NUKOLRO-421054 format. One record per residue (C-alpha): residue number from 1; residue in three letters; x, y, z. Coordinates in nm, 3 decimals, decimal comma. Last residue first. Example, Ala and Ser with C-alpha at 12.3 -4.5 7.8 and 13.67 -1.06 7.14 Angstrom:
2
PT   num   residu      east     north        up
PT     2      SER     1,367    -0,106     0,714
PT     1      ALA     1,230    -0,450     0,780
END
This chain:
428
PT   num   residu      east     north        up
PT   428      PHE    -7,576     2,688    -0,487
PT   427      ASP    -7,241     2,747    -0,298
PT   426      LEU    -7,180     2,386    -0,320
PT   425      GLU    -7,184     2,377    -0,701
PT   424      LYS    -7,019     2,701    -0,732
PT   423      LEU    -6,725     2,563    -0,538
PT   422      ARG    -6,727     2,249    -0,733
PT   421      LEU    -6,707     2,438    -1,050
PT   420      THR    -6,427     2,665    -0,922
PT   419      VAL    -6,222     2,390    -0,813
PT   418      ALA    -6,168     2,230    -1,174
PT   417      ASN    -6,201     2,592    -1,315
PT   416      LYS    -5,873     2,713    -1,173
PT   415      HIS    -5,697     2,422    -1,314
PT   414      ALA    -5,836     2,455    -1,665
PT   413      GLN    -5,717     2,812    -1,632
PT   412      LEU    -5,361     2,768    -1,606
PT   411      GLY    -5,192     3,049    -1,598
PT   410      GLU    -4,950     3,017    -1,342
PT   409      ALA    -5,136     3,304    -1,135
PT   408      GLU    -5,447     3,176    -1,239
PT   407      ALA    -5,389     2,820    -1,090
PT   406      MET    -5,206     2,971    -0,775
PT   405      LEU    -5,554     3,187    -0,718
PT   404      GLU    -5,789     2,938    -0,778
PT   403      VAL    -5,581     2,693    -0,514
PT   402      SER    -5,590     2,932    -0,258
PT   401      LYS    -5,991     2,981    -0,300
PT   400      GLY    -6,012     2,601    -0,314
PT   399      ILE    -5,888     2,510     0,036
PT   398      ASN    -6,150     2,564     0,251
PT   397      GLN    -6,446     2,514     0,041
PT   396      ILE    -6,292     2,197    -0,088
PT   395      GLY    -6,225     2,062     0,257
PT   394      GLU    -6,576     2,164     0,386
PT   393      LYS    -6,705     1,948     0,115
PT   392      SER    -6,498     1,670     0,216
PT   391      LEU    -6,167     1,610     0,036
PT   390      LYS    -5,940     1,297     0,022
PT   389      GLN    -5,599     1,272    -0,051
PT   388      PHE    -5,361     0,982    -0,133
PT   387      THR    -4,989     0,912    -0,147
PT   386      MET    -4,791     0,642    -0,279
PT   385      SER    -4,455     0,505    -0,193
PT   384      LYS    -4,256     0,264    -0,381
PT   383      MET    -4,112    -0,060    -0,232
PT   382      PHE    -3,816    -0,265    -0,306
PT   381      SER    -3,548    -0,031    -0,183
PT   380      ASP    -3,795     0,050     0,112
PT   379      LEU    -3,667    -0,281     0,247
PT   378      ASN    -3,289    -0,179     0,243
PT   377      VAL    -3,014    -0,165    -0,020
PT   376      GLY    -2,767     0,062     0,052
PT   375      SER    -2,825     0,460     0,052
PT   374      TYR    -2,712     0,690    -0,192
PT   373      GLN    -2,604     1,046    -0,211
PT   372      LYS    -2,279     1,101    -0,053
PT   371      ALA    -2,226     0,695    -0,041
PT   370      TYR    -2,208     0,721    -0,432
PT   369      GLY    -1,846     0,779    -0,369
PT   368      ASN    -1,727     0,479    -0,609
PT   367      THR    -1,946     0,246    -0,392
PT   366      PRO    -2,301     0,249    -0,298
PT   365      LEU    -2,394    -0,074    -0,085
PT   364      THR    -2,552    -0,427    -0,114
PT   363      HIS    -2,404    -0,563     0,204
PT   362      ASN    -2,738    -0,524     0,380
PT   361      THR    -2,752    -0,521     0,786
PT   360      GLY    -2,852    -0,866     0,936
PT   359      SER    -2,496    -0,973     1,126
PT   358      ALA    -2,493    -1,270     0,876
PT   357      TYR    -2,275    -1,244     0,592
PT   356      ASP    -2,101    -0,947     0,451
PT   355      GLY    -2,209    -0,745     0,764
PT   354      VAL    -2,016    -0,995     0,969
PT   353      SER    -1,737    -0,965     0,717
PT   352      GLU    -1,651    -0,594     0,808
PT   351      PRO    -1,508    -0,709     1,115
PT   350      THR    -1,719    -0,613     1,443
PT   349      TYR    -1,474    -0,709     1,724
PT   348      ASN    -1,201    -0,391     1,718
PT   347      GLY    -1,481    -0,158     1,752
PT   346      ILE    -1,749    -0,034     1,526
PT   345      PHE    -1,835    -0,126     1,148
PT   344      VAL    -2,023     0,111     0,911
PT   343      SER    -2,222     0,068     0,623
PT   342      GLY    -2,244     0,303     0,320
PT   341      ALA    -2,050     0,612     0,432
PT   340      ASN    -2,093     0,980     0,373
PT   339      VAL    -2,184     1,190     0,668
PT   338      THR    -1,943     1,083     0,980
PT   337      ASN    -1,987     1,305     1,261
PT   336      GLN    -2,123     1,120     1,509
PT   335      ILE    -1,975     0,795     1,422
PT   334      TYR    -1,661     0,967     1,440
PT   333      PHE    -1,658     1,158     1,776
PT   332      ASP    -1,833     0,871     1,909
PT   331      GLU    -1,518     0,637     1,850
PT   330      ASN    -1,292     0,849     2,025
PT   329      GLU    -1,053     0,518     2,132
PT   328      VAL    -1,042     0,428     1,780
PT   327      CYS    -1,150     0,135     1,554
PT   326      VAL    -1,427     0,256     1,313
PT   325      ILE    -1,429     0,049     0,997
PT   324      TYR    -1,628     0,203     0,701
PT   323      HIS    -1,763    -0,005     0,405
PT   322      GLU    -1,895     0,170     0,111
PT   321      PRO    -1,637     0,472     0,156
PT   320      GLY    -1,747     0,840     0,092
PT   319      TYR    -1,411     0,961     0,019
PT   318      GLU    -1,438     1,333     0,110
PT   317      ASN    -1,647     1,226     0,419
PT   316      ILE    -1,355     0,989     0,534
PT   315      VAL    -1,078     1,262     0,436
PT   314      ALA    -1,249     1,529     0,675
PT   313      LEU    -1,280     1,270     0,925
PT   312      ALA    -0,914     1,231     0,959
PT   311      THR    -0,843     1,614     0,943
PT   310      ASN    -1,077     1,638     1,234
PT   309      ASP    -0,896     1,336     1,433
PT   308      ASP    -0,543     1,485     1,436
PT   307      LYS    -0,239     1,495     1,194
PT   306      VAL    -0,288     1,249     0,949
PT   305      LEU    -0,112     0,945     0,797
PT   304      ILE    -0,277     0,794     0,520
PT   303      MET    -0,228     0,426     0,387
PT   302      ARG    -0,355     0,378     0,049
PT   301      SER    -0,479     0,106    -0,185
PT   300      HIS    -0,358     0,055    -0,566
PT   299      ALA    -0,126    -0,198    -0,485
PT   298      ILE    -0,340    -0,354    -0,230
PT   297      ALA    -0,575    -0,461    -0,511
PT   296      GLN    -0,291    -0,621    -0,717
PT   295      ARG    -0,197    -0,800    -0,382
PT   294      ALA    -0,552    -0,927    -0,335
PT   293      ILE    -0,587    -1,083    -0,634
PT   292      GLU    -0,228    -1,230    -0,625
PT   291      GLN    -0,315    -1,382    -0,269
PT   290      ARG    -0,639    -1,539    -0,349
PT   289      PRO    -0,523    -1,869    -0,165
PT   288      LEU    -0,388    -1,637     0,150
PT   287      ALA    -0,136    -1,725     0,359
PT   286      ALA     0,144    -1,522     0,228
PT   285      LEU    -0,097    -1,195     0,238
PT   284      GLN    -0,117    -1,255     0,615
PT   283      ASN     0,253    -1,195     0,668
PT   282      GLU     0,266    -0,899     0,414
PT   281      LEU    -0,035    -0,725     0,549
PT   280      GLU     0,072    -0,784     0,944
PT   279      LYS     0,403    -0,606     0,840
PT   278      GLU     0,208    -0,294     0,699
PT   277      VAL    -0,031    -0,291     0,992
PT   276      LYS     0,262    -0,264     1,230
PT   275      ASP     0,428     0,058     1,026
PT   274      LEU     0,067     0,197     0,999
PT   273      LEU     0,026     0,160     1,371
PT   272      GLU     0,340     0,340     1,470
PT   271      ALA     0,257     0,624     1,224
PT   270      SER    -0,063     0,683     1,454
PT   269      THR    -0,343     0,953     1,383
PT   268      SER    -0,447     0,679     1,119
PT   267      ILE    -0,626     0,632     0,763
PT   266      LEU    -0,620     0,313     0,586
PT   265      ILE    -0,797     0,270     0,245
PT   264      VAL    -0,894    -0,046     0,076
PT   263      GLN    -0,961    -0,064    -0,302
PT   262      SER    -1,116    -0,331    -0,504
PT   261      ASP    -1,012    -0,374    -0,870
PT   260      ILE    -0,806    -0,656    -0,841
PT   259      GLY    -1,097    -0,863    -0,686
PT   258      HIS    -1,276    -0,955    -0,381
PT   257      GLU    -0,911    -1,028    -0,211
PT   256      ALA    -0,884    -0,689    -0,130
PT   255      GLN    -1,194    -0,656     0,086
PT   254      SER    -1,100    -0,926     0,322
PT   253      LEU    -0,742    -0,805     0,312
PT   252      LEU    -0,805    -0,471     0,460
PT   251      ASP    -1,028    -0,666     0,757
PT   250      SER    -0,741    -0,865     0,824
PT   249      ALA    -0,477    -0,597     0,812
PT   248      VAL    -0,694    -0,406     1,080
PT   247      PHE    -0,744    -0,721     1,302
PT   246      ALA    -0,365    -0,796     1,299
PT   245      PRO    -0,295    -0,423     1,363
PT   244      ASN    -0,528    -0,448     1,688
PT   243      ALA    -0,696    -0,097     1,745
PT   242      THR    -0,644     0,127     2,035
PT   241      THR    -0,329     0,295     1,889
PT   240      ASP    -0,559     0,434     1,623
PT   239      ALA    -0,767     0,324     1,366
PT   238      VAL    -0,978     0,451     1,046
PT   237      VAL    -1,060     0,181     0,824
PT   236      LEU    -1,169     0,235     0,469
PT   235      LEU    -1,306    -0,040     0,250
PT   234      GLU    -1,403    -0,086    -0,107
PT   233      SER    -1,582    -0,334    -0,364
PT   232      PRO    -1,594    -0,281    -0,722
PT   231      GLY    -1,916    -0,149    -0,861
PT   230      ALA    -2,247    -0,053    -0,724
PT   229      PRO    -2,428     0,235    -0,888
PT   228      MET    -2,751     0,217    -0,671
PT   227      ASP    -3,069     0,000    -0,665
PT   226      ILE    -3,167     0,048    -1,035
PT   225      ALA    -3,472     0,151    -1,210
PT   224      VAL    -3,564     0,050    -1,575
PT   223      GLY    -3,703     0,308    -1,847
PT   222      MET    -3,446     0,253    -2,088
PT   221      LYS    -3,196     0,537    -1,994
PT   220      THR    -3,200     0,364    -1,628
PT   219      ALA    -3,054     0,042    -1,810
PT   218      TRP    -2,763     0,235    -1,894
PT   217      GLN    -2,662     0,286    -1,552
PT   216      LYS    -2,716    -0,084    -1,507
PT   215      ALA    -2,475    -0,166    -1,768
PT   214      VAL    -2,220     0,061    -1,634
PT   213      THR    -2,220    -0,125    -1,322
PT   212      VAL    -2,220    -0,450    -1,495
PT   211      TYR    -1,918    -0,336    -1,681
PT   210      GLN    -1,739    -0,210    -1,373
PT   209      ASN    -1,796    -0,498    -1,177
PT   208      GLY    -2,090    -0,633    -1,001
PT   207      PRO    -2,357    -0,541    -0,722
PT   206      GLY    -2,703    -0,621    -0,725
PT   205      PHE    -3,028    -0,513    -0,806
PT   204      ILE    -3,251    -0,440    -1,132
PT   203      LYS    -3,594    -0,245    -1,118
PT   202      PHE    -3,924    -0,301    -1,330
PT   201      VAL    -3,837    -0,640    -1,451
PT   200      LYS    -3,859    -0,781    -1,822
PT   199      PRO    -3,879    -1,120    -1,846
PT   198      ILE    -3,579    -1,370    -1,941
PT   197      THR    -3,685    -1,615    -2,215
PT   196      GLU    -3,819    -1,475    -2,501
PT   195      THR    -3,601    -1,168    -2,434
PT   194      GLY    -3,678    -0,903    -2,184
PT   193      LEU    -3,524    -0,515    -2,234
PT   192      THR    -3,385    -0,470    -1,898
PT   191      MET    -3,364    -0,816    -1,762
PT   190      GLY    -3,185    -0,908    -2,066
PT   189      ALA    -2,946    -0,605    -2,063
PT   188      ILE    -2,857    -0,675    -1,724
PT   187      ALA    -2,784    -1,058    -1,810
PT   186      GLN    -2,595    -0,935    -2,138
PT   185      ILE    -2,390    -0,664    -1,939
PT   184      GLY    -2,211    -0,958    -1,724
PT   183      GLY    -2,383    -1,302    -1,652
PT   182      VAL    -2,680    -1,555    -1,791
PT   181      LYS    -2,766    -1,878    -1,606
PT   180      PHE    -3,124    -1,754    -1,539
PT   179      ILE    -3,345    -1,853    -1,188
PT   178      LYS    -3,697    -1,769    -1,185
PT   177      THR    -3,941    -1,744    -0,858
PT   176      VAL    -3,685    -1,651    -0,614
PT   175      GLY    -3,849    -1,758    -0,270
PT   174      CYS    -3,551    -1,732    -0,047
PT   173      LEU    -3,476    -2,100     0,003
PT   172      GLN    -3,527    -2,100    -0,387
PT   171      ALA    -3,202    -1,877    -0,421
PT   170      THR    -3,023    -2,012    -0,157
PT   169      TYR    -3,015    -2,350    -0,286
PT   168      LEU    -2,941    -2,221    -0,641
PT   167      ILE    -2,658    -2,020    -0,504
PT   166      VAL    -2,506    -2,304    -0,302
PT   165      PRO    -2,488    -2,527    -0,595
PT   164      ASN    -2,301    -2,287    -0,805
PT   163      LEU    -2,444    -2,232    -1,137
PT   162      LYS    -2,378    -2,464    -1,441
PT   161      GLY    -2,281    -2,433    -1,802
PT   160      GLY    -1,969    -2,645    -1,732
PT   159      LYS    -1,730    -2,361    -1,770
PT   158      ASP    -1,919    -2,187    -1,494
PT   157      PRO    -2,270    -1,967    -1,573
PT   156      PRO    -2,314    -1,618    -1,501
PT   155      SER    -2,621    -1,530    -1,256
PT   154      CYS    -2,936    -1,378    -1,326
PT   153      VAL    -3,202    -1,380    -1,050
PT   152      VAL    -3,587    -1,279    -1,113
PT   151      ILE    -3,826    -1,218    -0,826
PT   150      GLU    -4,180    -1,182    -0,925
PT   149      GLU    -4,447    -1,081    -0,708
PT   148      CYS    -4,270    -0,841    -0,483
PT   147      GLY    -4,404    -0,835    -0,143
PT   146      ALA    -4,183    -0,630     0,044
PT   145      LEU    -4,078    -0,908     0,251
PT   144      LYS    -4,011    -1,130    -0,047
PT   143      ALA    -3,775    -0,850    -0,203
PT   142      PRO    -3,608    -0,790     0,154
PT   141      ILE    -3,512    -1,182     0,138
PT   140      ALA    -3,424    -1,188    -0,231
PT   139      LEU    -3,161    -0,903    -0,200
PT   138      MET    -2,933    -0,983     0,096
PT   137      LEU    -2,990    -1,355     0,093
PT   136      ILE    -2,913    -1,374    -0,285
PT   135      THR    -2,585    -1,192    -0,206
PT   134      SER    -2,485    -1,444     0,042
PT   133      PHE    -2,477    -1,655    -0,280
PT   132      LEU    -2,157    -1,451    -0,407
PT   131      PRO    -1,990    -1,689    -0,670
PT   130      ALA    -1,635    -1,611    -0,596
PT   129      SER    -1,383    -1,720    -0,894
PT   128      GLY    -1,681    -1,649    -1,138
PT   127      GLY    -2,012    -1,565    -1,029
PT   126      PRO    -2,211    -1,221    -0,925
PT   125      ILE    -2,556    -1,209    -0,829
PT   124      TYR    -2,786    -0,980    -1,032
PT   123      LEU    -3,130    -0,969    -0,898
PT   122      GLY    -3,429    -0,853    -1,130
PT   121      VAL    -3,756    -0,714    -0,959
PT   120      LYS    -4,115    -0,737    -1,092
PT   119      GLN    -4,414    -0,597    -0,879
PT   118      ILE    -4,241    -0,321    -0,668
PT   117      PRO    -4,419    -0,340    -0,331
PT   116      ARG    -4,666    -0,074    -0,244
PT   115      LYS    -4,601     0,149     0,045
PT   114      GLU    -4,899     0,419     0,168
PT   113      GLN    -4,904     0,767     0,233
PT   112      TRP    -5,187     1,013     0,351
PT   111      CYS    -5,395     1,352     0,306
PT   110      GLN    -5,711     1,431     0,423
PT   109      VAL    -5,827     1,780     0,349
PT   108      GLY    -6,153     1,835     0,561
PT   107      PRO    -6,014     2,076     0,812
PT   106      MET    -5,664     2,143     0,717
PT   105      THR    -5,354     1,889     0,667
PT   104      GLU    -5,547     1,640     0,801
PT   103      THR    -5,248     1,363     0,873
PT   102      SER    -5,167     1,008     0,761
PT   101      VAL    -4,839     0,781     0,753
PT   100      LYS    -4,905     0,422     0,682
PT    99      ASP    -4,705     0,235     0,924
PT    98      THR    -4,333     0,154     0,855
PT    97      ARG    -4,133    -0,178     0,795
PT    96      GLN    -3,782    -0,155     0,876
PT    95      ALA    -3,790    -0,420     1,140
PT    94      ALA    -3,879    -0,688     0,870
PT    93      HIS    -3,525    -0,603     0,746
PT    92      PHE    -3,342    -0,646     1,076
PT    91      LYS    -3,543    -0,980     1,151
PT    90      THR    -3,489    -1,128     0,785
PT    89      ILE    -3,107    -1,062     0,779
PT    88      ASN    -3,087    -1,207     1,124
PT    87      GLY    -3,283    -1,539     1,024
PT    86      ARG    -3,135    -1,571     0,686
PT    85      ALA    -2,776    -1,528     0,840
PT    84      THR    -2,835    -1,832     1,069
PT    83      GLU    -3,012    -2,041     0,820
PT    82      ILE    -2,669    -1,937     0,603
PT    81      ALA    -2,486    -2,100     0,852
PT    80      SER    -2,729    -2,431     0,910
PT    79      LYS    -2,715    -2,484     0,542
PT    78      LEU    -2,337    -2,457     0,539
PT    77      GLU    -2,324    -2,719     0,851
PT    76      GLU    -2,583    -2,949     0,644
PT    75      SER    -2,360    -2,951     0,332
PT    74      VAL    -2,461    -2,843    -0,009
PT    73      LYS    -2,472    -3,076    -0,268
PT    72      GLY    -2,811    -3,217    -0,197
PT    71      THR    -2,982    -2,892    -0,245
PT    70      ALA    -2,804    -2,861    -0,579
PT    69      GLU    -2,971    -3,167    -0,716
PT    68      SER    -3,319    -3,015    -0,625
PT    67      ILE    -3,237    -2,719    -0,777
PT    66      GLU    -3,117    -2,868    -1,095
PT    65      LYS    -3,419    -3,074    -1,156
PT    64      GLU    -3,666    -2,772    -1,071
PT    63      SER    -3,501    -2,623    -1,393
PT    62      VAL    -3,255    -2,319    -1,427
PT    61      ARG    -3,322    -2,166    -1,740
PT    60      PHE    -3,081    -2,038    -1,966
PT    59      ASP    -3,142    -2,287    -2,243
PT    58      THR    -2,928    -2,375    -2,527
PT    57      LEU    -2,576    -2,295    -2,375
PT    56      ASN    -2,258    -2,290    -2,538
PT    55      VAL    -1,994    -2,228    -2,261
PT    54      GLY    -1,692    -1,979    -2,251
PT    53      ASP    -1,800    -1,730    -2,031
PT    52      PHE    -1,745    -1,378    -2,231
PT    51      ARG    -1,784    -1,549    -2,580
PT    50      GLN    -2,023    -1,810    -2,514
PT    49      THR    -2,206    -1,612    -2,305
PT    48      TYR    -2,219    -1,335    -2,535
PT    47      THR    -2,332    -1,546    -2,838
PT    46      LYS    -2,609    -1,707    -2,629
PT    45      LEU    -2,746    -1,392    -2,508
PT    44      ALA    -2,753    -1,271    -2,840
PT    43      ASN    -2,960    -1,519    -2,963
PT    42      ASP    -3,208    -1,511    -2,656
PT    41      GLY    -3,303    -1,179    -2,803
PT    40      GLU    -3,155    -1,067    -3,148
PT    39      SER    -3,259    -0,718    -3,186
PT    38      LYS    -3,284    -0,610    -2,842
PT    37      VAL    -3,016    -0,841    -2,728
PT    36      LYS    -2,805    -0,690    -2,980
PT    35      GLU    -2,879    -0,346    -2,902
PT    34      PHE    -2,791    -0,365    -2,564
PT    33      ILE    -2,476    -0,538    -2,598
PT    32      GLU    -2,337    -0,286    -2,846
PT    31      ARG    -2,433     0,006    -2,598
PT    30      VAL    -2,242    -0,154    -2,327
PT    29      VAL    -1,937    -0,201    -2,530
PT    28      PRO    -1,966     0,158    -2,626
PT    27      GLU    -2,017     0,287    -2,256
PT    26      ILE    -1,714     0,139    -2,094
PT    25      ALA    -1,451     0,419    -2,175
PT    24      GLU    -1,728     0,663    -2,126
PT    23      PHE    -1,819     0,554    -1,786
PT    22      SER    -1,483     0,591    -1,692
PT    21      GLN    -1,278     0,305    -1,594
PT    20      THR    -1,195     0,255    -1,188
PT    19      PRO    -0,872     0,227    -0,995
PT    18      ARG    -1,064     0,461    -0,759
PT    17      SER    -0,913     0,851    -0,656
PT    16      LEU    -0,854     0,907    -0,318
PT    15      ILE    -0,496     1,002    -0,355
PT    14      LYS    -0,610     1,263    -0,642
PT    13      ALA    -0,881     1,407    -0,457
PT    12      TRP    -0,664     1,448    -0,113
PT    11      GLU    -0,379     1,622    -0,298
PT    10      SER    -0,545     1,988    -0,237
PT     9      SER    -0,626     1,876     0,130
PT     8      LYS    -0,245     1,870     0,166
PT     7      PRO    -0,111     1,504     0,263
PT     6      ASN    -0,027     1,454     0,616
PT     5      VAL     0,225     1,170     0,532
PT     4      TYR     0,102     0,941     0,266
PT     3      LYS     0,185     0,557     0,240
PT     2      LYS     0,124     0,348    -0,102
PT     1      MET    -0,012    -0,016    -0,015
END
């Protein structure tokens, strides 16, 4: 990790830059695939699955037989662990339900808000070297709780044309209605546009690489909503001498092993801690199966020594991390004053891994600085808020004159007339 000592604020943007390509660099590839899927449907999906995943599929749908066979391949120990996670995630997201909001804004004018589920949602589940079945828990559970009618999963197949058994087991456990062996840009295009096999959905969820992220942004141009721009994973740790260097190093590596375009940041007011963490990183790296991936991610990661807590906080809010670990003596200062972060992990015994899997919070979070304006996935992500109003005769008489005057001031005579006619009838 490259180390910076008390960098000037003018240098922060460059130091904190993410190792990602621009939207413009990836856009031509995304546009081409979307156009092909629109014109050729399933045939385009087959072409790109062959090209990018190296497998020739004639049918993308996962059958009941495949799901049944997959269930038998998952160990009872893992099933038990998944059940623990499912219970915690369900409990936390169920607690997010809110009651109808209702008020009488003036006598005779009743307004209220109710929530309704998004009927059709698509969940993208990354596969490849790390099939993220945990993401199914994070997305399908709140979708089911919200009452979504159709829950579609797309995930890239392996070289044998299969999905990881744990992905299939978890999907059926969480109430997914359809599963397809399609990944990458073509999966997002399929759920956006619809094909002979894959249904068109109203909103797409799920993390992915830079290409999937741009594909999701492209989907918004086609009238499909997305959860957020969620690209390569990232973590920022703020730590002082009260932190355990081995724990800090393990947390940094847990994110670095996600992919070569992941990024981790360590900020501290202690040069001694940075040195200890640096040594721990080398020791722990040597034992990791995904050592090469983690090394490449570490190469564009940062250690930053700052003079005080206020400076550290300013850097943190400038970065807006996806995952954020606070391991300092004065933790309340950081917790209360951090305004840009996806999910926060507090203290020596709260590794980011618990949020990734089983504590109950959602691990689908905004990356690339989008924590400044986006929330992580939650129950409301799968719902829409609808407003209602009902006026009595008293209500239209109380509010009518104000509406008439405002409509006339905007030059919208028909708006005014809609009120005037009712007031005249009541006067009559």
